[in-house]
C-alpha positions as CSV (number, residue, x, y, z in Angstrom):
1,X,23.4,146.1,-112.2
2,X,25.0,144.6,-109.1
3,X,28.5,143.0,-109.2
4,X,26.8,139.6,-108.4
5,X,24.8,139.6,-111.5
6,X,27.6,141.0,-113.5
7,X,29.7,138.0,-112.4
8,X,26.7,135.7,-112.9
9,X,25.9,136.6,-116.5
10,X,29.4,137.6,-117.9
11,X,31.5,134.8,-116.4
12,X,29.2,131.7,-116.3
13,X,32.0,129.2,-116.8
14,X,33.1,129.8,-113.1
15,X,29.7,128.5,-112.0
16,X,28.6,125.0,-111.3
17,X,25.5,123.7,-109.7
18,X,27.9,121.6,-107.6
19,X,29.5,122.7,-104.4
20,X,32.2,125.2,-105.5
21,X,34.8,123.1,-103.8
22,X,34.0,120.2,-106.2
23,X,35.2,119.8,-109.8
24,X,33.7,122.1,-112.2
25,X,31.2,121.0,-114.9
26,X,32.1,120.1,-118.4
27,X,32.2,123.2,-120.6
28,X,30.8,121.5,-123.7
29,X,27.4,120.7,-122.1
30,X,24.9,123.5,-123.2
31,X,21.8,124.3,-121.3
32,X,18.7,123.2,-123.0
33,X,20.4,120.4,-124.8
34,X,20.4,117.7,-122.2
35,X,19.0,114.4,-121.3
36,X,17.0,115.6,-118.3
37,X,13.8,116.7,-120.1
38,X,13.7,119.7,-118.0
39,X,12.8,123.1,-119.4
40,X,12.5,126.6,-117.8
41,X,9.4,128.8,-117.6
42,X,8.7,132.1,-116.0
43,X,6.1,132.6,-113.2
44,X,4.3,135.9,-113.5
45,X,4.7,136.6,-109.8
46,X,8.4,137.2,-110.4
47,X,7.2,140.5,-112.0
48,X,4.5,141.3,-109.5
49,X,5.9,144.7,-108.3
50,X,6.3,145.9,-112.0
51,X,2.8,144.6,-112.8
52,X,1.2,146.0,-109.7
53,X,2.9,149.4,-110.2
54,X,1.6,149.7,-113.8
55,X,5.1,149.7,-115.4
56,X,4.1,146.4,-117.1
57,X,0.7,145.5,-118.5
58,X,-0.4,141.7,-118.2
59,X,-0.5,141.6,-122.0
60,X,3.3,142.5,-122.1
61,X,4.4,139.6,-119.9
62,X,4.7,136.9,-122.5
63,X,6.7,139.1,-124.8
64,X,9.1,139.9,-121.7
65,X,9.4,136.3,-120.9
66,X,10.3,135.5,-124.5
67,X,12.9,138.2,-124.6
68,X,14.6,136.7,-121.5
69,X,14.9,133.4,-123.1
70,X,12.0,131.5,-121.5
71,X,9.9,129.0,-123.5
72,X,6.9,128.8,-121.1
73,X,4.8,131.2,-119.0
74,X,2.8,130.7,-115.9
75,X,0.2,133.3,-115.3
76,X,-1.4,134.6,-112.0
77,X,-5.1,135.3,-112.2
78,X,-5.0,138.5,-110.1
79,X,-3.4,140.3,-113.2
80,X,-6.4,139.5,-115.3
81,X,-8.9,138.9,-112.7
82,X,-12.0,140.1,-114.7
83,X,-11.0,138.5,-118.1
84,X,-11.5,134.7,-117.3
85,X,-14.5,134.7,-119.6
86,X,-13.5,137.4,-122.0
87,X,-12.5,135.3,-125.1
88,X,-11.4,138.4,-127.0
89,X,-8.9,139.1,-124.2
90,X,-7.8,135.6,-124.0
91,X,-7.3,135.5,-127.8
92,X,-4.9,138.5,-127.3
93,X,-3.1,136.6,-124.7
94,X,-2.6,133.7,-127.0
95,X,-1.5,135.9,-129.8
96,X,1.1,137.5,-127.7
97,X,2.4,134.2,-126.4
98,X,2.6,132.8,-129.9
99,X,4.5,135.9,-131.1
100,X,6.9,135.5,-128.3
101,X,7.4,131.8,-128.9
102,X,6.3,130.7,-125.4
103,X,3.9,128.1,-124.2
104,X,1.1,129.1,-121.9
105,X,1.4,126.5,-119.2
106,X,-0.9,127.3,-116.2
107,X,-2.8,129.8,-114.3
108,X,-2.1,130.3,-110.6
109,X,-5.5,131.0,-108.9
110,X,-6.0,132.9,-105.7
111,X,-9.0,134.8,-104.2
112,X,-11.8,132.3,-105.3
113,X,-12.5,130.8,-102.0
114,X,-11.2,128.0,-99.9
115,X,-11.3,124.4,-101.4
116,X,-10.5,123.0,-98.0
117,X,-13.3,125.0,-96.2
118,X,-15.0,122.6,-93.8
119,X,-18.3,124.5,-94.4
120,X,-19.8,122.5,-97.3
121,X,-21.7,125.5,-98.7
122,X,-18.7,127.8,-98.9
123,X,-16.4,125.0,-100.2
124,X,-18.9,124.2,-103.1
125,X,-19.1,127.9,-103.8
126,X,-15.2,127.9,-104.0
127,X,-15.3,124.9,-106.5
128,X,-17.8,126.8,-108.7
129,X,-15.7,129.9,-108.5
130,X,-12.9,128.0,-110.0
131,X,-14.8,126.6,-112.9
132,X,-14.3,129.8,-115.0
133,X,-10.5,129.5,-114.6
134,X,-10.6,125.9,-115.6
135,X,-12.4,127.0,-118.8
136,X,-10.0,129.9,-119.4
137,X,-7.0,127.5,-119.0
138,X,-8.5,125.2,-121.5
139,X,-9.2,128.0,-123.9
140,X,-5.6,129.2,-123.7
141,X,-4.1,125.7,-124.2
142,X,-2.7,125.5,-120.6
143,X,-2.3,122.1,-118.9
144,X,-3.2,123.1,-115.4
145,X,-4.6,125.6,-112.9
146,X,-2.7,126.0,-109.7
147,X,-5.1,126.1,-106.7
148,X,-4.8,126.3,-102.8
149,X,-6.0,123.7,-100.3
150,X,-6.8,126.3,-97.6
151,X,-9.4,126.0,-94.8
152,X,-9.8,126.9,-91.1
153,X,-10.0,124.3,-88.5
154,X,-8.2,121.2,-87.4
155,X,-5.7,119.6,-89.8
156,X,-7.8,116.4,-90.2
157,X,-11.1,118.5,-90.8
158,X,-9.4,120.7,-93.4
159,X,-7.9,117.6,-95.1
160,X,-11.2,116.0,-95.3
161,X,-12.8,119.0,-96.8
162,X,-9.8,119.6,-99.3
163,X,-10.2,116.0,-100.5
164,X,-13.9,116.7,-101.3
165,X,-13.2,120.1,-102.9
166,X,-10.4,119.0,-105.0
167,X,-12.2,115.9,-106.1
168,X,-15.1,117.9,-107.2
169,X,-13.0,120.5,-109.1
170,X,-10.9,117.7,-110.6
171,X,-13.9,116.0,-112.0
172,X,-15.1,119.2,-113.7
173,X,-11.5,119.9,-115.0
174,X,-11.1,116.4,-116.3
175,X,-13.8,117.0,-119.0
176,X,-11.6,120.0,-120.2
177,X,-8.5,118.1,-120.1
178,X,-7.0,120.3,-117.4
179,X,-5.0,119.4,-114.2
180,X,-5.8,120.8,-110.9
181,X,-2.5,121.1,-109.0
182,X,-1.9,122.2,-105.4
183,X,1.0,124.2,-104.3
184,X,2.4,124.3,-100.8
185,X,1.2,127.8,-100.2
186,X,0.7,128.4,-96.4
187,X,-1.4,126.8,-93.7
188,X,-1.5,123.1,-93.6
189,X,-0.4,122.8,-97.3
190,X,3.0,123.9,-96.3
191,X,3.3,120.5,-94.5
192,X,4.6,118.2,-97.1
193,X,3.2,115.0,-95.5
194,X,-0.2,116.6,-94.9
195,X,-0.5,117.7,-98.6
196,X,1.0,114.4,-100.0
197,X,-1.6,112.4,-97.9
198,X,-4.4,114.6,-99.3
199,X,-3.2,113.9,-102.8
200,X,-3.0,110.2,-102.2
201,X,-6.7,110.2,-101.0
202,X,-8.0,112.3,-103.9
203,X,-6.3,109.8,-106.1
204,X,-7.3,111.3,-109.5
205,X,-5.0,111.4,-112.5
206,X,-5.5,115.0,-113.1
207,X,-5.0,116.2,-109.6
208,X,-1.4,116.8,-108.5
209,X,1.0,119.1,-106.9
210,X,3.1,122.2,-107.7
211,X,6.0,121.8,-105.2
212,X,7.5,125.1,-104.4
213,X,11.1,125.2,-103.1
214,X,10.4,128.0,-100.5
215,X,6.8,127.8,-99.2
216,X,7.2,125.7,-96.1
217,X,6.4,128.0,-93.3
218,X,4.2,126.4,-90.7
219,X,3.9,129.3,-88.2
220,X,4.8,132.9,-88.4
221,X,4.7,135.7,-85.8
222,X,5.0,139.5,-86.1
223,X,8.4,140.9,-85.1
224,X,9.1,144.3,-83.4
225,X,8.6,146.1,-86.7
226,X,5.3,144.4,-87.3
227,X,6.6,142.1,-90.1
228,X,5.6,138.4,-90.3
229,X,8.6,136.2,-89.6
230,X,8.5,132.4,-89.9
231,X,9.2,130.8,-86.4
232,X,8.5,127.2,-87.4
233,X,9.3,125.8,-90.8
234,X,8.9,122.3,-92.4
235,X,11.9,120.7,-93.8
236,X,11.8,122.0,-97.4
237,X,13.9,119.2,-98.9
238,X,11.7,116.6,-97.2
239,X,8.6,118.4,-98.4
240,X,9.7,118.7,-102.0
241,X,10.6,115.0,-102.0
242,X,7.1,114.1,-100.6
243,X,5.3,116.2,-103.1
244,X,7.3,115.3,-106.3
245,X,5.5,112.0,-107.0
246,X,2.4,114.0,-107.6
247,X,4.0,117.0,-109.4
248,X,2.8,118.3,-112.7
249,X,4.7,121.6,-112.3
250,X,7.7,122.8,-110.2
251,X,8.2,126.3,-108.7
252,X,11.9,127.4,-108.3
253,X,11.5,130.1,-105.5
254,X,14.6,132.3,-105.1
255,X,15.5,135.3,-102.9
256,X,19.0,136.2,-102.9
257,X,22.4,135.2,-104.4
258,X,26.0,135.0,-103.3
259,X,29.0,136.1,-105.4
260,X,29.4,132.6,-107.0
261,X,25.7,132.6,-108.2
262,X,24.2,130.3,-105.6
263,X,20.9,131.0,-103.9
264,X,21.8,131.8,-100.3
265,X,18.7,130.4,-98.7
266,X,17.9,127.3,-100.7
267,X,20.4,124.5,-101.7
268,X,19.5,124.4,-105.5
269,X,21.8,121.5,-106.3
270,X,20.1,119.5,-103.6
271,X,16.6,120.6,-104.7
272,X,17.3,119.9,-108.5
273,X,18.6,116.5,-107.6
274,X,15.4,115.7,-105.8
275,X,13.4,116.7,-108.9
276,X,15.5,114.7,-111.2
277,X,15.4,111.6,-109.0
278,X,11.6,111.8,-109.0
279,X,11.7,111.3,-112.8
280,X,10.0,114.6,-113.3
281,X,10.0,115.7,-117.0
282,X,8.7,119.2,-117.5
283,X,9.0,122.9,-116.7
284,X,10.8,124.4,-113.8
285,X,9.1,127.7,-113.1
286,X,11.3,130.6,-112.0
287,X,9.6,132.6,-109.1
288,X,12.0,135.3,-107.9
289,X,10.8,137.1,-104.7
290,X,14.0,138.8,-103.6
291,X,14.6,142.4,-102.7
292,X,18.4,142.9,-103.2
293,X,18.4,142.4,-107.0
294,X,15.8,144.0,-109.2
295,X,13.0,141.7,-110.5
296,X,14.6,141.3,-113.8
297,X,18.1,140.8,-112.4
298,X,16.8,138.2,-109.9
299,X,14.9,136.4,-112.6
300,X,18.1,136.2,-114.8
301,X,20.2,135.1,-111.9
302,X,17.7,132.2,-111.0
303,X,17.5,131.1,-114.6
304,X,21.3,130.9,-114.9
305,X,21.5,128.9,-111.7
306,X,18.8,126.5,-112.9
307,X,20.6,126.1,-116.3
308,X,23.8,125.1,-114.6
309,X,22.0,122.6,-112.5
310,X,20.5,121.1,-115.6
311,X,23.9,120.8,-117.1
312,X,25.2,119.0,-114.1
313,X,22.3,116.6,-113.9
314,X,22.6,116.0,-117.7
315,X,26.3,115.2,-117.3
316,X,25.5,112.8,-114.5
317,X,23.0,110.8,-116.6
318,X,25.3,110.3,-119.6
């Protein structure tokens, strides 16, 4: 365990979601007992390396999340790609979640086609490909599926196509009492204004957003090592603020932490204040993608930071 996480977990009283130069939070405010209505879930992608290596099976994820103190889980479809219509398997997932005491909240969907494809035939095929995941989410008792608004072409053409694709999928999902929520997840969707405009034009009660604190890269280029590096980024705080009016879930992305427990690339106090001011009441999903801490250590560090932010927000509202 790194010295950062040792400090983070064993001396939480030194932390605050505030700037470290400000007064520290009240010690008698406990995480989870607050007036914000915010709860903390675990996004399965946080364990993607462990899952992809085979060290963890998909059916073990809910148990692990419960053991780490989470009360909700957010699945990723690639880890049970061929099981969307396997009710026996879905029943096992529900049994595992119930035993762990966690709620099954949503399924993140990738690899089923582009809902913003300007080609109508391909777009309609993508809509149909998502139907089975709507059905699976309903069967599991989830509230949403997370989708992408991807497409190739001019921004206005992809927006028009995404409005159509999302509207059609949302109509199908409405009958199942499932939300269709779009994450800022690359391409035009990482432009907060573009995605907010799409949401406004879809204008359906079960179609919304999943604002991610970190996915705002508009353009990337390969560096000398051949790795993709972001060279143009949308203002992440502005983007989250633009997407929060439509939010039905929130993704707390994290990468690395300093010695005082703060995320080094994202101003969490500022982000959590934006979430609170939008009157969001629901789960904040931990999605750790760092490389310095192990997946489990990074998950724990993110959870502690969010808990301290919730304490501060609760204290402010009292």
